[in-house]
N, C-alpha and C positions, 0 to 999 in steps of 0.2 A: 504493500500500500504506500509506504513511504517512498519506494523507488518510483512508483507511478506518479506520485505528486511531484517528485523532483524532475521527472521527464517532462511533465506538463509545464512546469515553471520554466524549464530550459527552452521548450518550444515557444512559449509565449514571449520569452526574452528576445529571441532571434527570429520572430515571426516575419518581420518586415524583410529581413535578408532572404529567408526561404521563399517568400512570394516573388521577389526580384529574380532569384535563381530559376524558379519555375517558369516564369514568363520568358526568360532568356532561352532556356532549354526548349520551350515550345517553338520559338522562332528557329532555333538551330535544327530542330527535327525536320523542318521543311527543306533544309539544304543537305544535311548529312544523311546517308542511308543508315537504316537501323537493322540489326539482326532480327531474325524471326522470333526468337524467344523473348527479346525485349519488346517487340511489337505486341506479342500476346499479352505481356504484363501490362503494357500501357492501355491496350484495348479493354482488358478486364478492369483496369483502374477507371477508365472512362465510364463503363457501365455502372460500376459500383458508386462512383461519384455522382452520377445522374440520379441513381436511386436514392442516395443519401439526401440530395437536395430536394427531391420530391417529398420525402418523408418529413424533412424539416419544415417545408412550407405547409404541410398538412397539420402540423402540431404547434404552430405559432398562434398567438391570440390576436396580434395586430401586425400589419405589414412592417412597421418600423422595427420590429424585433430582428429582422434580417434586412436592414437598410443597405447592406453591401451587395444586395442581389443584382442590381444593374451591372456593377463591375464584375461580379462573379459570372454573370451571363456572358459577358464579353470574353472572359478568360476561357470558360468552358467551350464556347463556340470556336475560338482560335485553336484550342487544344484538339478539338474534334477534327477541324480542317487539316491540322498538321498531321494527324493520324491518317486521314484520307490520302494526303500526299505521300506519306511513307508507305502505306499499303499499296498505292498505285505503282510506286517505284518497284516494289517487290513483285507485284503481279506481272508487270510488263517485262522485268529483267529475268526473274527466276521461276515464275509461275508457282512460287511457294511463299504465300504471304503469312503463313503461320497456321496453327491448329484452329484458332477461334474462327477465322474467316472460312476455312474449309468446313468446319463443323456447321456453321450457318448455311453454307452452300450445299452441303450434302444431307445432314441430318434434319435440319429445321425445315427445309423445303423438299425433303425426300429425294434429292438428287435430280430433280426435274427443274431444268432451268426456266421453262415456261411458267411453271407454278411459282417459282422463286421471283421471276420478274413481275408477275401479276401481284404477288404479295407486296413486293417492294413498291410498286406503283400505288397500291392501296394505302400503304403507310404514308407515302409522300403526300397523297391527296388529303388524307385525314389530318396530317400535321399542317400542311400548307393552307388548305381551304377552310378547315374548321377551327382548329385550336389556335394556330398562329394568327389567322385573320381576325378572329374574335378577340384574342388577347390584345392585338394591336389597336383595335377600335376602342376597347374598354380602357386601355392605357391612355389613349388620346383624350377621351371624354373625362376620365378621372383627373388628368393633369389640368385640363381646362377649368373644370369645376373647382378644383382645389385652389388654383391661382385666383379665380374670380371671388372665392369666399375668403381669401386671405385678409383683405381690409376689414371685413365685418368681424372676423375672429379677433383681429388686433383691437378693434374698438370695444368688443365685448370684454377682453382682458383689461383694457384701460378702465372700463366702467366698473368692473368688479374691484379693481385696485382702488379707485377713487371712493367707492362706497364702503371700503374696509372689509369686504368679504374675503380677500386674499391679501397676503403681504407681498413685499417687493421680490423676495426670493421665489415665491410661487408664480408671480407674474413673469419673472425672467425665465423660469422653467417652461411655462406655457408658451412663451414667445419662441423659445428655442424648439419646442416640440412642433409647432405649426410651421416653422421655417424648415425643419427637417422633413416634415410631411410634404411640403411643396417641392423641395428638392428631390425627394424620392420619386414622386409621381412624374415630375418633369423628366428625370433620368430614365424612368421606366418607359416613358413615351418613346424615347429614342432607342433604348435597349431592345424594345420589342422588334425593332427593324432587324436586329442581328438574327433573331429566330427565323424571320421571313427569308433573309438572305441565305441562311444556312440550309433551308429546305431547297431553295433554288440551286445552290451549289451542289447539294447531294445528287440531284438529278443530272446535272451537267457532268460531274465527276464520274458517275456510273456510265453515262453514254461514252465519255472519253475512254474509260477502261475497256468497254466493249469494242469500240472502233480500233483503239490502239492494240488490243489483244488480237483481233482478227488480222491486222496488218503484220504484226510481229510473228504470230503463229503461222500464217500462210506464207508471208513473204520471206521471213528470215529463218524459220525453223522447219519449213517444208511440211507443215501439217495439212491434212485435208480440211476442207471447209467444215464438215461435220465434227471432226475432232477439235478444231479450233473453237467452233461454236459451243460445243459442250464444255470444254475446259474453261475458257475465258468468261463465258456467260455465267457459269456457276460461281467462279471466283469473284466476278464483278458484282453479281447479285448478293453473294455472301458479304462482300465488303460493304455494299450499300445497306444491307440489313444491320450489320454491326454498327454502322454509323447512325442510321435512322432511328433505331430503338432508343439509344441514349438521347438523341435529339428530341424524340417524342416525349420522353420523360421530362426533359428540361422545358419543353413547350407547355406540357401540362402543369409543371410547377409554376411557370410564368403566369398562366391563366389563373391558377388558384390564388397566387399572392396578389394579383391585381384585383380580382373579384372578391377578395377576402375583406369583410367588414370587421371593425374592432369588436371583440367579444371577450368574455371572461373565460371561455373554454376553447379547446382546440377544435379543428374541423370535424373530426370523427364524433366527438361528444355533441357538437351542435347539430350535425346531420341526424344522428339517431334520436336526439332529444326532441328535435323539431318535426321530423318525419313521423315518428311513432309516439307522438304525445297525445293523440286523440283516439280513444278506443272506438268511438262511434264510426270514425272514418275507416278504421281497420275492419270492423265488423261489416260495414257496407261493402268494402272492397272484397271481403271474403265471399259475401253473397253473390256479387256480380261475377267473380271469377268462377264460382261453382256453377252458375248458369251457363258460362262458356263451355265448361266441361260436359254439360248435358246436351249441347247442340250436336246433331248428327254430322259426322264428317270431321269434327275436331277431335284431337287426341284427348281422351277422357282422363287418364291417369295423371298426366302433368298438371292439368288445371285443378283436379280434385286435391292433389297433394298441396298445391299452392294455396287453395282455398282453406284446407285444414290448417296449414301453417299460419296463414294470415289471421284466421279466426281464433286460433290459440293465442296468438299475440294480443288480439283485441280483448279476449276474455281475461287474459292474465293482467293486462294493463288496467282493465276495469276493476279487478280485485285489488290491485295495488293502489289505485286512486281511492277506493272505498276505505282501505286500511289506513291510508294517509289521512283521510278526512276524520276518521274516528280517532286516530292518534292526535291530530291537531285539536279536535274538540276536547279530548282529555287534557292535553297540555294547557289549552286556554282556560278550561274550568279550574285546573290546578293553580294556574297563575292568578285567577280571580280570587280563589280561596286564600292564596298567599298574600295578595294585595289587601284583602279584607282584614287579615290578621295584623298587618303592619300598622303602627301608630300613625304613619304618615297619611294613611287613607282617610283619617278623620279630620285632616286639616281643612278639607273643603267644607266640612260641616260647620267649622268655626267662622267661616267668612260671612260677614254681614253686609247686606246691600246698603249703600248710602241712603237711598230713598226708595220706598216701594209702596205700591198701591194694591191692597187686597179688596176683592169685591165678592159679593154674594152671587149665587148662580143666576138670579134673574137679571143681574146687571151685565152679564156677559155680552149681550147684543150691543152694548155701548162701545166695546173695544174690539168686537169681531167685524172685520171689514166685509166678510162675506154676507153678514146680516145687515149691512148698511151702517155700521158703527163708524164714527169718525173721531173717536177719542184719541187714537194714536196720532192723528194729524194735529189735534188740539194740543197734545202734549209736546209735540215738536214745536208748535208755535209758542207754547209757554216757555220752553227752554230758550228759544230765540229771543222772546220778550225779556226774560231775565238777563240775558247777556247784554241786550241793548240798554236796559234800565239800570241794572245793578253792576254790570261788568263782571257777572259771576257765570262761570261755566258749570251749569247744573249737570250733575252726573246723570247717567241713564236711569230712567225711572222704571223699575221692574214692576210688572203687573202680574198678579196671580189671582186665581180664584180660590176662595177659602170656604169650604163647606161648613166650617164651624160658625161662620157669620150668619146672621139672618139673611134670607134671600135678597132683600132689597137694601142691604147695608154695605157700607164700604169703610175701610180703615186706611189711614195714611200713616206710615211708619218712617222714622228717620233713624238709621243705624239700629234697626230692629225694635225700636221703642215707639209705641203709639203716640202720635202728636195730634191726631185729628180723626174724627168719626162723623158719619152722617148717614142719612137714609134718603133714598130716591125712589120715586114711584114712576116706573116705566109707563109710557103712554099718558102721562099727566104733565101739567105745567105748574111751576111755582109762581104764585101771584103775591107780590110784596107791596105793602102800603108804604110808599116813600113820601106820603103827604099829598093832600089834594084829592083823596078818594071821595067820590060823590055818591057811590052806591055800594052796599055790601053784597057780595056775590056768594053763592053757596060753595062750600069746599071743605077740605079736611084740614083742620088747624095743624100747624107745624112751626118749626123754628128754622130759619135760613141758616145753614151750617157755617158759612164763612164769616158773617158779621153778627150772628145771633139775633136777627130781626124776626119779628112775628110775621107769619106768612100763611098762605093757604095752598093746598094742592087742588087744582081744578082740572077737569077733564078737557078734552079737545073741543067739545061743544060749548064750553063756557069760556074758552080762551078769549074770543073777540069781545064778549060782554065785559070781561074783567079789564081788558085794555081800554074800552070806552069808559069804564068807571074810574079810571085813573090808576089802576094797579100797574106795577112793573112786572111783566110776565116773561119768564125765561124757561128754557127746556132743561131736562136733567143733565145732558152733557155740559151745558154752559154752567150749571150749578157746580158740578164736579170740577170743571176746569178752574172756575173762580176760587173755589175752596183750596184747590191744590196750589194755585198761584199765591194766595195769601199765606199758606203754610210755608211755601218756599221763601217768601219774603221775610216772614217772621223768624225762620230758622236758617236764614242764609249763612250766618256765621258758622253754624255747625256743619254745613256742607262744604266749607272751604278748608280742605286739609292741606298738608304740606305738598302732596303730589300736585294738587290743583294750583297751588301757589307757584310751584316750579314750572308748571305749564304756562302760567301767565308771565313768569320771568323769561322763559324761553321765547315766548311770542314778542315781548318787548325788546329782547336782545336782537332780534332780526332787524329792527329799524333803529333802535337806540342802544347799540352795544356798549357805548362808553358809560352810560348811566348805570346799567346793570352791572357791568364789570367793576365799576368803582365801589358799588354798594355791597354786592354779594360775591365772595364771602368775607372780604377784608374788613368791612365795617359792621355788618349785621349778618346773622345766619338766616337761612330760609325760615326757620321756626320763629325768629323774632319779627321778620317781615309779616309772617302769617298772623301773629298776635295783633299787630297794628291793623291789618286789613280786617280781621275779625271784629275788632273794636268799632271800626267804621261801619261794617255791615250790621252789627248789633243795633246801631242807632239809625239804620236806614240810609246811610250815606253811600252812594254808589262808588265803586272802585274802578270805574271804567277809565277815568283819567289817570292811568297808571304812570305815565311819564312824570306828571306833577308830583304824585305821591312818592315815587322813587327818588326824584331830585330833592324833595324836602327831607326825606330820610337820610340821603347822602350828606346833606348840609348839616343836619342836626345830630346825626349819630356820633360824631366826634365829641359832642358835649354830653350826651346821655344815651344810654341804651335801654332806659326804662320804657316799656311799651306804652304806658299811660301818657307820659310826657310826649313821646313821639307822636302819639295819636292826636294830642292837642295841637302840636305844631302842624301836622298834616291838615287838620280841620281848618286851621287859620289860613293855610295855603289854598284851600278849596272854598274860601269864603264866598266868592261869586257864585259858585255852583250851589252851595248850601242855601244861600239867600234866595236864589231863583226857585228853589224847590218849594218854598212856602209863601211866595208872593200871592196876594189877592188884590186885584185891581191896582197893581204896581205899588202896593203897600205891604209891609210886613207887620201884621197885627200880633202883639205880644202882651204877656203879663210881665211884671217885674217883681223883684223880691226886696223886701225892706232891708235896710242896712243892718238892723239887729240880727235878722236871720242869716245874712251873709257872714257877719262876724262870728255868730255861733257855729255855723257850719265850718268856716275856715279854721276855727280853733280846735275842732274835733278831727281834723285831717291828720292821718298818720301814714307813714310810708314803711311798709313791711317787706319781708322777702317775697310775699305773695302779691305785692303790688299795693295800690292805694286802698286805704281803709278809713272809715269815718266812725268816730266814737261820739255818741250823743246820748243824753238822758232819754230813756224810753218815753217819758211823759212829754218831753219837748218834741220828740219825733212824732208822737201821735198827734200833738197839737199842730205840727207842720202839715201833716196829712189832711187834717180837718180844714185848716185854713186854705190849703191849696184846692181841695175839692169844692169848698164854698166859693172861692174866687172864680174857679172855672165855671161853676154853675151860674153865677151872677153875670158873667160876661160871655156873650155868644161870639165864638171865634171860628174861623174856617179851619184852623189848626190849633191844637192845644200847646202853645209855645210859651215858654218862660225865658226871659232874657236876664242873664246874671254876669258877674265878673268872670274873667278867664280863670282866676285862681280856684274857684269853687265849682266850675261847670261840671267837671267829671265827678266830683264828690256828690253834688246834688243829683246827678243822674243815677249814681249807684244807690243813693238813699231811696229814690222814688221808682226805680225800674220794676219793683215787684208790686208796690201799692198802686202806682199809676203808670202802668206799662206803656201807654200811648202818649205820655207826656214828652214833648220835644224840648230839650234843654239846649239853648244856644248861649254863646258868650258874645260880648261886645266885639271881640276881634274876629268873629266869624260872620259879621255883617259887612257886606260890601259897601264902600263909601257912597255909591250912587243910590243905594236903596233907602227909601223913606220908611222910617220905623214909626209905628203908632202904638203907644202903650194904652191899653184899655182898662187896666186894673193892676193892683199891687197886692201881693200876699203880705198881709200885715202881721206885725209882731204884737201879740196881746198878752204875753206872759208877764205877770206882775211880780214874780219873785225871782 
């Protein structure tokens, strides 16, 4: 074993020298005469080498595995022609070209030169007209298509490299691969001409051997015509067969390698796997072949034997496929059992949807498009509306039917927790008294789910009457859409997670990269930006003006990283936007807070690790709520707004967000200079002690 490895290493080391010597010897063979025993060795070598090349081409998976084939084709063709020259010299000089040529002339063709000449012509026709011509055409088309596809393949590699799918080393390897492929098919287009020329040369050399043999045998050696014809025809045909059989093997190898597509298996595996892969085809073929065997006049036994053989293959393949399917089912079932046993399989059960809508079964027509439901389109519009009004990317709203609910009931959940519930009556309309109702209409009393207004469910026949009477009439899909919209607005800050903030930052980075790169992550983290945006959304301030928000954070982050303080700075930067939100007839109608209350609140402000906190006497806090409610009741306002100093704005909002959740608290710095402010009342200080 060690000696064999050493020999292989020695051959590999001097392989270039051996190839040069071999080519030189081939050229020399055309000039110098060869002894018969050496010619026999070289002819046997030619046949063996041709068979070896054929077997190699049948066992490769892609043509580039033997990319040296065009050069090899040239060398073998030259070698075969040099052997023809040497054998012709011996035939004409000595009439003894060696045992191999004599064996082909006597044993292979039975000593009959007519039969031998016919067989030789058939081999030449098969090689020249069928294999060589087809291989030449395939090589030409393959070379053309490969060169035409070269720019597209280069662009595909560049696209994969730019998108990060491959690295530079992989891109370089692929470019080299397609360059080698183009060179190979281009070389094969030219090398296929060698095979064609070799076939033509074989015919010409055989004819020359015949004519030259007749001339020498009759003119120089005094043979009779029949004796010369018999001797030189057999030798010439034997020489032609010895040359054409290797040539036929090389031509076949050329056709195989040109027509070979890239595959994971060799030619034999692909042929058997693809020809005998469908048992139905084999069984059908067996039936048809059996019918042929029953036709009178046709040989019965061969067809029946073939039918039995093909049918056996079909039934065997059918059983193999059934066993494979059963085994695959068992493996799949076992995999499912193993997956179910793994702790990781429970992870999907822990995932909670950001927002979901559960409906009773009678409400399914509202979301089923096949039944005329348009709720899905309405939800798409809700998400678009929230993006335009709040600057919030609302997550996908998951809709499920829940048999545990009442048939006409729906529930809205955020992160798996119920935040809203309502009931709808299909084929009815909700009539709400918004003021100005002139006539009471019959209906089923209910509460409008979005704003808690008293309303009536009326049927279709009463709808027009309710509208004429001054009611606001809406259909069930509109009720559900309105309720869903209000829930999203109220809980918008809960829907804004870090991933959504990162998406907003990525969108801003496309047009304003300097702003985002300055802020994140050098000054603030994504989580700190998220807290500021959540504070804004919690009080109904849209975050659509992301550039102004980020620029303000970048300016103020060096001074403080407290989200509450940063939120106040951002609100002041958005003063014009906030003011415009609450204008009524170009005026901002507000309440004010007495100085005593402001001093009391400011004195209770504390800054803790968890943010801003306000400490007040519970009795004072209860009195504040009462005075605030009384003042709001006494003054009719389009929006419940109270205007305070910047120092206590956040503190007052924290104190009142549970008791008076819809109260809008603004500071003086959040009012745009051009806005006219109208104070209609003051929350007074009445505490005596």
